Each structure stands twice: as C-alpha cells, then as structure tokens.
C-alpha positions in Angstrom: -57.4 -8.0 -48.5 -57.6 -8.7 -44.9 -55.2 -11.7 -45.2 -52.7 -9.5 -47.1 -52.8 -6.8 -44.4 -52.1 -9.4 -41.8 -49.1 -10.7 -43.7 -47.7 -7.2 -44.1 -48.0 -6.5 -40.4 -46.2 -9.7 -39.6 -43.4 -8.7 -42.0 -43.1 -5.2 -40.5 -43.3 -6.4 -36.8 -39.5 -7.0 -36.4 -38.8 -3.5 -37.7 -41.4 -1.9 -35.5 -40.0 -3.7 -32.5 -36.4 -2.6 -33.3 -37.7 1.0 -33.6 -39.4 0.7 -30.2 -36.1 -0.6 -28.7 -34.3 2.5 -30.1 -37.0 4.9 -28.9 -37.3 3.4 -25.5 -33.5 3.1 -24.7 -30.3 1.7 -26.1 -30.3 -1.7 -27.7 -28.2 -4.5 -26.2 -25.6 -3.9 -29.0 -25.5 -0.2 -28.1 -25.1 -0.9 -24.4 -22.2 -3.2 -25.2 -20.6 -0.6 -27.4 -21.0 2.0 -24.7 -19.4 -0.3 -22.2 -16.6 -0.9 -24.6 -16.1 2.9 -25.0 -16.0 3.3 -21.2 -13.3 0.6 -21.0 -11.3 2.3 -23.7 -11.5 5.6 -21.9 -10.4 4.1 -18.6 -7.4 2.5 -20.3 -6.4 5.8 -21.8 -7.4 5.1 -25.4 -9.3 8.3 -25.7 -9.5 8.4 -29.4 -10.8 4.9 -29.6 -13.5 5.8 -27.0 -14.4 9.0 -28.9 -14.8 7.1 -32.2 -17.1 4.6 -30.5 -19.3 7.3 -29.0 -19.3 9.1 -32.4 -20.7 5.9 -34.0 -23.3 5.5 -31.3 -24.5 9.1 -31.5 -24.9 8.7 -35.3 -27.3 5.8 -34.8 -29.8 8.0 -32.9 -28.9 11.6 -33.6 -32.1 13.2 -32.4 -32.6 11.2 -29.2 -31.6 12.1 -25.7 -29.3 9.0 -25.7 -27.6 10.4 -28.9 -27.1 13.7 -27.1 -25.4 11.9 -24.2 -23.2 10.0 -26.6 -22.1 13.2 -28.4 -21.2 14.7 -25.0 -19.1 11.7 -24.1 -17.4 11.8 -27.5 -16.6 15.5 -27.2 -15.1 14.9 -23.8 -13.0 12.0 -25.0 -11.8 14.1 -28.1 -10.8 16.9 -25.7 -8.8 14.6 -23.3 -7.2 13.1 -26.4 -5.9 16.6 -27.3 -8.2 17.1 -30.3 -9.7 20.4 -29.0 -11.1 21.7 -32.3 -13.0 18.4 -32.8 -14.2 18.5 -29.2 -15.5 22.1 -29.7 -17.2 21.3 -33.0 -19.0 18.3 -31.4 -19.9 20.1 -28.1 -21.7 22.8 -30.1 -24.2 20.0 -31.2 -24.9 19.0 -27.6 -28.2 20.2 -26.1 -27.1 21.1 -22.5 -30.7 21.7 -21.4 -31.4 17.9 -21.6 -28.4 16.8 -19.5 -28.7 15.9 -15.9 -26.5 15.6 -12.8 -23.0 14.4 -13.7 -23.5 14.8 -17.5 -24.5 18.5 -16.9 -21.3 19.0 -14.8 -19.2 17.3 -17.5 -20.8 19.6 -20.2 -20.0 22.8 -18.2 -16.5 21.6 -17.4 -15.8 20.9 -21.0 -17.2 24.4 -22.0 -14.8 26.0 -19.4 -11.8 24.0 -20.6 -12.5 25.0 -24.2 -12.9 28.7 -23.2 -9.6 28.7 -21.3 -7.4 29.6 -24.3 -9.4 32.6 -25.5 -11.4 33.7 -22.5 -10.0 32.8 -19.1 -12.5 35.1 -17.3 -15.4 33.0 -18.7 -13.5 29.8 -17.9 -13.0 31.0 -14.3 -16.7 31.8 -14.0 -17.7 28.4 -15.3 -15.3 26.7 -12.8 -16.9 28.5 -9.9 -20.3 27.1 -11.0 -19.2 23.5 -11.0 -20.5 21.2 -8.1 -18.1 20.9 -5.1 -18.4 17.1 -5.1 -17.3 15.3 -8.3 -15.7 12.0 -9.0 -11.9 12.2 -8.6 -11.1 12.4 -12.3 -13.6 15.3 -12.9 -12.6 16.9 -9.6 -9.0 17.0 -10.7 -10.0 18.6 -14.1 -12.2 21.2 -12.3 -9.4 22.2 -9.9 -7.0 22.4 -12.8 -9.4 24.6 -14.8 -9.7 27.0 -11.9 -6.0 27.0 -11.3 -5.1 27.7 -14.9 -7.8 30.3 -15.4 -6.8 32.2 -12.2 -3.1 31.9 -13.2 -3.9 33.4 -16.7 -5.6 36.3 -15.0 -2.6 36.9 -12.7 -4.3 35.8 -9.5 -1.5 33.7 -8.0 -3.3 33.1 -4.7 -6.5 31.7 -6.3 -4.4 29.6 -8.6 -2.3 28.2 -5.8 -5.4 27.5 -3.7 -6.9 25.5 -6.6 -3.7 23.6 -7.0 -3.7 22.6 -3.3 -7.0 21.0 -4.0 -5.3 19.0 -6.8 -2.6 17.8 -4.4 -4.3 14.7 -3.0 -5.7 13.8 -6.5 -2.3 13.5 -8.0 0.6 11.1 -7.6 4.2 10.6 -8.6 5.9 13.2 -10.8 2.6 15.0 -11.6 2.2 15.6 -7.9 5.8 16.8 -7.6 5.3 19.3 -10.5 2.1 20.6 -9.0 3.8 21.1 -5.6 6.6 23.1 -7.3 3.9 25.2 -9.0 2.2 25.9 -5.7 5.4 27.0 -4.0 6.5 29.1 -7.0 3.1 31.0 -7.0 3.1 31.6 -3.3 6.7 32.7 -3.2 5.9 35.2 -5.9 3.4 36.9 -3.6 6.1 37.9 -1.0 6.1 37.8 2.8 3.6 40.6 3.7 0.9 39.2 1.3 1.5 35.6 2.6 1.3 36.7 6.2 -1.9 38.6 5.5 -3.5 35.6 3.8 -2.4 33.4 6.7 -4.1 35.6 9.2 -7.5 35.2 7.4 -7.4 31.4 7.3 -9.0 29.2 10.0 -7.0 26.6 11.9 -6.5 23.4 9.9 -6.9 25.1 6.5 -5.0 23.0 4.0 -3.3 26.2 2.7 -1.4 26.8 5.9 1.4 24.2 5.5 2.0 25.5 2.0 2.2 29.1 3.3 4.6 28.0 5.9 6.9 26.4 3.4 6.8 29.4 1.1 7.6 31.8 3.9 10.5 29.6 4.9 11.9 29.9 1.4 11.6 33.7 1.8 13.5 33.6 5.2 10.4 34.0 7.3 8.0 31.6 9.0 4.3 31.0 9.7 2.9 31.2 13.3 1.4 27.9 14.4 -1.9 27.1 16.0 -0.6 25.2 19.0 -2.6 22.1 19.7 -5.3 22.3 22.4 -4.8 19.0 24.2 -7.9 17.8 26.0 -7.8 14.0 26.4 -5.4 11.1 26.0 -5.9 8.4 23.5 -6.2 4.8 24.6 -9.0 5.2 27.1 -10.2 1.7 28.0 -13.8 1.1 26.9 -15.8 -1.8 28.2 -18.2 -3.4 25.7 -20.2 -6.6 26.2 -17.9 -8.1 28.8 -14.8 -7.2 26.8 -12.7 -4.1 26.7 -11.0 -2.1 23.9 -8.6 0.9 23.9 -10.1 3.9 22.2 -8.3 4.8 19.0 -6.0 1.7 19.1 -5.5 0.0 15.8 -3.9 -3.5 15.9 -1.6 -4.0 13.0 -0.5 -7.5 12.1 3.1 -6.6 10.9 5.1 -3.4 11.2 8.1 -2.7 9.0 10.7 -0.4 10.6 12.7 1.4 7.9 15.9 2.9 9.3 19.5 3.6 8.1 21.5 0.9 9.8 24.5 1.4 7.5 25.9 4.4 5.8 26.4 8.0 7.1 23.2 8.0 9.2 24.0 4.7 10.9 24.5 6.1 14.4 21.2 8.0 14.3 19.4 5.0 12.8 20.6 2.7 15.5 19.6 5.1 18.3 16.1 5.3 16.9 15.9 1.6 16.4 17.0 0.9 20.0 14.3 3.3 21.3 11.6 1.7 19.2 12.6 -1.9 20.3 12.7 -0.8 23.9 9.1 0.5 23.8 8.0 -2.5 21.6 9.2 -5.0 24.2 7.9 -2.8 27.1 4.4 -3.9 26.1 3.0 -5.9 29.0 1.4 -8.7 26.9 3.6 -10.3 24.2 0.6 -11.7 22.3 -0.7 -8.1 21.7 2.5 -7.1 19.8 2.4 -7.1 16.0 5.2 -8.9 14.1 8.1 -6.5 13.7 10.6 -6.6 10.8 13.5 -4.1 10.6 14.9 -3.0 7.1 18.1 -1.1 6.4 17.5 1.9 4.1 21.3 2.6 3.9 20.4 6.3 4.4 19.5 6.8 0.8 16.2 7.5 -1.1 16.9 4.4 -3.3 17.5 2.3 -0.3 14.3 3.5 1.3 12.2 2.7 -1.8 13.8 -0.8 -2.0 13.2 -1.4 1.7 9.5 -0.3 1.3 9.0 -2.7 -1.7 10.5 -5.6 0.3 8.4 -4.8 3.4 5.3 -4.7 1.2 6.1 -8.1 -0.4 6.8 -9.5 3.1 3.2 -8.7 4.2 3.6 -5.5 6.2 0.5 -3.5 6.9 2.2 -0.4 8.4 5.6 1.2 7.6 7.4 3.3 10.2 10.2 5.4 8.7 12.4 6.2 6.8 14.5 8.7 8.8 16.3 10.9 6.2 14.5 13.9 4.7 15.2 13.0 1.1 14.2 9.4 1.8 10.8 10.5 3.2 10.3 12.8 0.2 11.1 9.9 -2.2 8.7 7.5 -0.4 5.8 10.0 -0.3 6.4 10.9 -4.0 6.0 7.2 -4.9 2.4 7.3 -3.6 2.7 4.3 -1.2 -0.3 2.1 -0.9 0.6 1.1 2.7 0.1 3.6 5.6 3.4 5.3 6.5 4.5 6.9 9.8 7.5 8.8 8.4 10.2 9.8 10.9 11.1 13.1 9.4 9.6 16.0 7.4 10.6 16.1 3.8 12.1 19.4 2.5 9.6 19.2 -0.4 6.1 20.8 -0.2 4.4 17.4 -0.6 2.1 16.5 2.3 1.8 13.0 3.6 -0.5 10.8 1.5 -3.9 10.1 2.9 -3.7 7.6 5.8 -0.1 8.5 6.5 1.7 11.0 8.8 5.1 12.6 9.4 6.8 12.9 12.7 10.1 14.7 13.5 12.2 16.5 16.1 12.0 19.9 14.4 14.2 22.7 15.6 11.5 25.3 14.6 9.3 23.8 17.3 11.6 25.2 20.0 11.2 28.7 18.7 7.4 28.4 18.5 7.2 27.0 22.0 9.5 29.7 23.5 7.5 32.5 21.9 4.2 31.1 23.2 5.7 30.7 26.7 7.1 34.2 26.8 3.8 35.7 25.6 1.9 33.7 28.3 4.2 35.3 30.9 3.4 38.8 29.7 6.7 39.4 27.8 6.0 41.4 24.6 9.5 42.5 23.5 12.5 40.2 22.8 15.9 40.0 21.4 17.3 36.8 19.7 20.9 35.4 19.6 21.8 32.6 17.2 25.0 30.9 16.3 24.1 30.8 12.6 23.5 27.2 11.6 20.4 26.2 9.5 18.7 24.7 12.5 19.2 27.8 14.6 17.9 30.0 11.8 14.8 27.9 11.6 14.3 28.2 15.3 14.7 32.0 15.2 12.3 32.4 12.2 9.7 30.3 14.0 10.2 32.3 17.2 9.8 35.6 15.4 6.7 34.6 13.5 5.0 33.2 16.6 6.0 36.1 18.9 4.9 38.8 16.5 1.6 37.0 15.7 0.8 37.1 19.4 1.5 40.9 19.6 5.1 40.8 20.6 8.0 42.8 19.1 11.3 41.1 18.1 13.7 44.0 18.4 16.7 42.3 16.7 18.2 39.0 15.7 21.9 38.9 16.4 24.1 36.2 14.8 27.1 35.5 17.0 30.4 35.5 15.0 32.4 32.3 14.7 36.1 32.1 15.8 35.7 34.4 18.7 34.6 34.3 22.4 33.8 37.9 22.7 30.1 38.8 22.0 30.2 42.3 23.5 29.2 44.0 20.2 26.3 41.7 19.6 25.0 42.2 23.2 25.4 45.9 23.0 23.5 46.0 19.6 20.7 44.0 21.2 20.2 46.2 24.3 18.4 49.3 23.0 14.7 49.2 23.5 14.8 46.0 25.6 13.0 47.1 28.8 12.8 45.4 32.1 9.7 43.5 30.9 11.5 42.1 27.8 12.9 38.7 27.2 15.8 36.9 25.5 15.7 33.9 23.2 19.0 32.0 22.4 19.4 29.3 19.8 23.0 28.2 20.4 24.9 24.9 21.4 26.0 24.4 25.0 29.6 25.6 24.4 28.4 28.9 23.0 25.7 29.4 25.6 28.3 29.0 28.4 30.3 31.9 26.9 27.3 34.0 26.0 25.4 33.9 29.3 28.1 35.3 31.6 28.6 38.2 29.1 24.9 38.9 29.2 25.0 39.2 32.9 28.1 41.4 32.8 26.1 43.7 30.6 23.5 43.8 33.4 20.7 42.3 31.3 18.4 40.8 33.9 15.6 39.7 31.5 14.6 36.1 31.6 16.4 33.9 29.0 14.7 31.1 27.0 16.6 28.7 24.8 16.2 26.0 22.2 16.8 22.5 23.3 20.3 22.3 21.9 21.4 24.4 24.8 21.6 21.2 26.9 23.8 18.3 25.9 21.4 15.7 27.4 23.5 14.8 30.5 24.8 16.7 33.6 27.8 18.9 33.1 29.5 21.0 35.8 30.0 23.8 33.4 26.3 24.3 33.1 26.3 26.4 36.2 26.9 29.3 33.9 23.4 28.6 32.5 21.5 28.9 35.7 18.0 30.4 35.1 17.9 29.5 31.4 14.6 27.8 30.4 14.2 25.4 27.4 11.7 22.9 26.1 12.7 19.2 26.2 11.6 15.6 26.1 10.0 14.6 29.5 11.6 11.1 29.3 15.1 12.5 29.7 14.1 13.6 33.2 11.9 10.5 34.0 9.0 12.9 34.0 6.7 10.7 31.9 5.1 7.8 33.8 4.7 4.4 32.2 8.0 4.4 30.2 11.3 2.6 31.1 13.4 4.6 33.6 16.3 6.2 31.8 18.9 5.5 34.5 18.0 1.8 34.4 18.9 1.6 30.7 22.2 3.5 30.7 24.3 0.5 31.7 23.2 -1.7 28.7 22.5 1.1 26.2 25.3 3.8 26.2 23.3 5.9 23.6 20.8 6.7 26.4 23.5 8.6 28.4 24.5 11.3 25.8 23.1 13.3 23.0 21.6 10.3 21.4 19.1 10.1 24.2 16.6 12.3 22.4 16.8 10.1 19.3 16.2 7.1 21.6 13.2 8.8 23.0 12.0 9.6 19.5 12.2 6.0 18.6 10.1 5.0 21.6 7.5 7.5 20.5 7.4 6.1 17.0 6.3 2.8 18.6 3.9 4.4 21.0 2.3 6.5 18.2 2.0 3.8 15.6 -1.3 2.3 16.7 -2.9 5.7 17.2 -1.8 8.2 14.6 -4.6 7.7 12.2 -7.2 8.1 14.9 -5.5 11.1 16.4 -5.7 12.9 13.0 -9.4 12.4 13.0 -9.9 13.5 16.6 -8.5 17.0 17.3 -7.6 17.5 21.0 -6.6 13.9 21.6 -3.0 13.0 22.2 -0.6 10.3 23.2 1.7 11.0 26.2 5.1 10.1 24.8 8.7 10.2 25.7 9.4 13.5 23.7 6.1 15.2 24.8 2.4 15.0 24.2 1.8 13.9 20.6 -1.2 15.0 18.5 -1.7 15.0 14.8 -3.1 17.8 12.7 -5.5 17.6 9.7 -2.6 17.5 7.2 -0.9 14.5 9.0 1.8 16.4 10.8 2.6 15.1 14.3 2.6 18.0 16.8 4.8 17.7 19.8 4.2 19.5 23.1 7.3 19.2 25.3 7.9 20.0 29.0 9.8 23.1 30.2 13.2 22.7 31.9 15.4 25.2 33.8 19.0 25.1 34.9 19.3 25.3 38.7 22.8 25.1 40.2 24.0 23.6 36.9 21.3 20.9 36.8 18.6 20.8 34.2 15.4 20.3 36.2 11.7 20.0 35.0 9.6 23.0 35.9 6.4 22.3 37.7 3.1 22.8 36.0 4.4 22.8 32.4 2.7 19.6 31.2 -0.1 17.5 32.5 1.3 14.0 32.2 -0.5 10.6 32.1 0.8 7.2 31.4 0.8 6.1 27.7 -1.5 3.2 26.9 0.1 0.5 24.7 
C-alpha cells in the first residue's frame, strides 16, 4: 500500500509542479507569448496582440495574471477599433487588483469607452489620470481630454489638451492637430483670447498658439520681453583647462539656404554673413566642418537638402530661410537639431532640441510700444503704409501698448498713389495730447513725405518707427526724419564689439553697404547662435550679444531679439546712448 502511494505521488509530481508554476507566476511559455503579444502591439498588429492576450487570460482566468492579460487584450481590441469587444472584456477586469501603470491604463480605457455616450464622465476620468505617463498613453490621455472637452463645447480646454499633444505627434497627425488647435482658439474670438492670455504665466505653452490665433483675427498678443541678465560663453576654468559656459561643439554644420531661385539674393546675403562670422573665429581648429546646401527656395528643395546633409554626417542644420520651407522641415519631424532661419506661418512649434530665428517685423512694434511706455507715454496714434509687414508691426504695437495700460487712439493707413496725407493726419489728431506719441511703420520714401506734414500740422509728440524707416546707409534726404527713433541691429553702426567692422567689409562685399546689410548681420548671428541656442533655451535670462541685437531663446524655442535704439540727427542715423548693454560675443 505504501509502495503504491509512492508511485502515485511520483506520477502526480509533474502535474503538481506545473500547477505551482501557474499559481506562482507565468510559465516560460506564457512569458514568451506575452513578449510576442507586446511585439505585435508595438508593430501595430493590435488584433494579433489582442488574440494572444485573450489566449493567455483563458489559461488562468481567476489569477491576477489572467486579470492583467484581460486588461491588455481589452486595450489592444480598443486600439484596433473593436470597441464593443473591448468594452465586453473590460467589464471582466477587476480594477481593484491593478497597480501603477495597469491601473492608469484601466481608467484611460474606461474613459475612452465612455466618450461616445457620456463625455462628462470621460472628462472626469481624464482629470484623474496621472500627470506622468509613457508617451503613447500620455498622447491617448491628452486626446481623451481634448475630445471630451470639445464634445462639451469647451473649446479652451480642448485646445489646451491638444497643445499637450503637439510634441507627442509628428508628420501629418501633428499638422492636423495644429489646425484643430487654431480652429478652436479662433472660434473663441479676440476678447476671450486676450482674457485667457492675461491669466497665463510667462512661458506657458499656450501663449504662442494664442498669438497665432489672434493674428488670424487681426490682433496680436503682447510679449513678455526677455529679462537679460548674463551673456553666454563665460569662460570657466576646471582642472587646469577652460570651457565656455553653454558652448556646444558640433562636428559638422549643414547650412541650408536658397542659392538659386527667387530667394537667391537673400540667401547669398545670409550665407556671406554666416561665413564671415565662421572665419572670424580666432582658432581654425575649433571650427566645425561646414557644408553649404542649396534649397532652391522651395520646400521640396529644403527637404532634399536636409536628407543629403544628414547622409553627409551633419549633426546640426542651420536653415532653411523661406517660411514654407521651414514649415515643411518641421512637419517632417527632423531627427537632427535645427536652427531654422525663419518662423513658419503654420502653428507648429519647433521640434524638441530645435529653434527658430527670424527678423520679424512684429518685433519692431513690440519694442516701440515698450519704449514709449517706459518714457511715460500712454496715448498714441499709428500710421502704416498698408503692407502685410506693416500691419503686423501695427498689431504688435497695439497689443503691447494696450497691455501696458496705453491707449491706441487710431491706426491710419496712408493711401497709395498720393503724396498728401493731410486727411489721415487730421483724423489722428483728436485726443492726442502733449504727452502722447506717434508710431509709424512705413518705408523711407513714405516717411520723408509724412514727417514734414506731421510737423506742419504742429504735432510735436515724439515719433517712433519700425526699422524699415531706414534704408541701411546714409541718405541726404533723411534730414526730414530728424528726431525719429527706431530699433535696429547694432552691427550696422559698429556698436557691437567683437565683430568685423562694417566699413572694412564694404569694399569686398557690396551687400554690406545697402539694404542687404541686415540679412548679412542675420547670417552672422546664425553662426554666433548655433553653439548656444539649446543651452539658452534651458537658461532664461542668458543671451548671446549678436550683430542684430542680444539674442535669447524662450521655452518654446523662439529666438528673442533685443535691438538697440537709433535716432536721426542731422539726417544721420545714430545709436542712442544707454539703450543696450553690450559685451563682446564669445565664439
């Protein structure tokens, strides 16, 4: 009897051991199947993954492991578009026995399934989800909140959730999301957008989107002007050696510019400025390898140039120059860091690790408004010639001036085809007291006609202008502009130490003498900024002293430019003392 019992126990031992393996955790075969399901899910075969997890859950239906498998199967069925199957399976999952990420996945899936019939419940569940999730789940959580808020008619909350989605998307999905954000914000209207903007702290990721929506509505968003505290590139001594704070040494830079096509002249001016700064570096061995690529001034050319630069081994891309080319490159989700040389018209922000830098006309209006407010001027009239750039400058001026407590009495558009602006000046006069100011955004030819007529009308208020008021080189006719102040690039007046002297370059580089000088200075700044822009974004208050002004980078990757102030005296544009603390750029 005893011998028979022993034989029976030996026969049952493998079955008992197998049962212990199931009770104590997944068997090696189950672990392999689970890994296979994960791989199928990552490849996008959601139905295959769901079936595998279904099979695993059937092997141990009452265990915690089986509960986990049912959750993963329900999730995979939902992502595969089989929502009814997902809901049926989720109802069998015991949420009380889930922990950490599985608990978040369970709640997320409950919210997604509730969205179609109860968006209020879906929104409540979305608010309960953890703030830190893996990117895939974070994207779904933000989408859940966006769609639930949108279904409830809360465009602001929906747009804010979609802004969180922006950096989690790429390609066409990111473009569609950007259009949805702009559509929702535009639907709110100017007063609501301005009210929301006033509540947001500096650096809030919603602010750039608000600015673009307001621009679409013919308005603008006031800027938080950078508070510049210390220059980048401070030499730090460590262990007998020295490094420059914030400086990143790239091995190979690709410069993407239009060297043929309709933008050839502008591209060549920027290229000459970049190369001048590049070769101005004291030590040749510290320069990265530089390759220049022709984008032909088109989005397709820019994308082709980027691909070629990447295959050639570049680890930084500077450019392209055209707005549509920048938008196309950003939309392609580039893997290399990019310092783009314009701002795209789209609402897409630079990818992480990249930045955008441009000579924006709106910056002149912002700077003029801030300067007038600093001087105690709280009422103003605006004259523009009517181009898109002038309208942008006027919108930015109005937004900044009114945000600071000022009152823009009128914006007068000067008529084309006439030299008599008496009606526009007369319409601007009422209410403009002795302590008021005048802002003009017009080209030099128009300004030389407008200013004498302003004086004939006995308007003695100070006049501030956009940079386009000055052609970039001395002109005897500019005596009519005496007293007018405008923001400009310090290098044009040799007011920035450490850079090549403008006069010494004019003989060999004709572009330096005329209107192309600002593009040349812009090109120099692209080189000066390239080793620092990532660090500047991470260190608010730091700046690079460049040819076009002091350059800082905000949290969204937009380069902010603080110019100097210049005034016409006896027809000569002369830098005004005390408008910018200058220091030599470190390269």
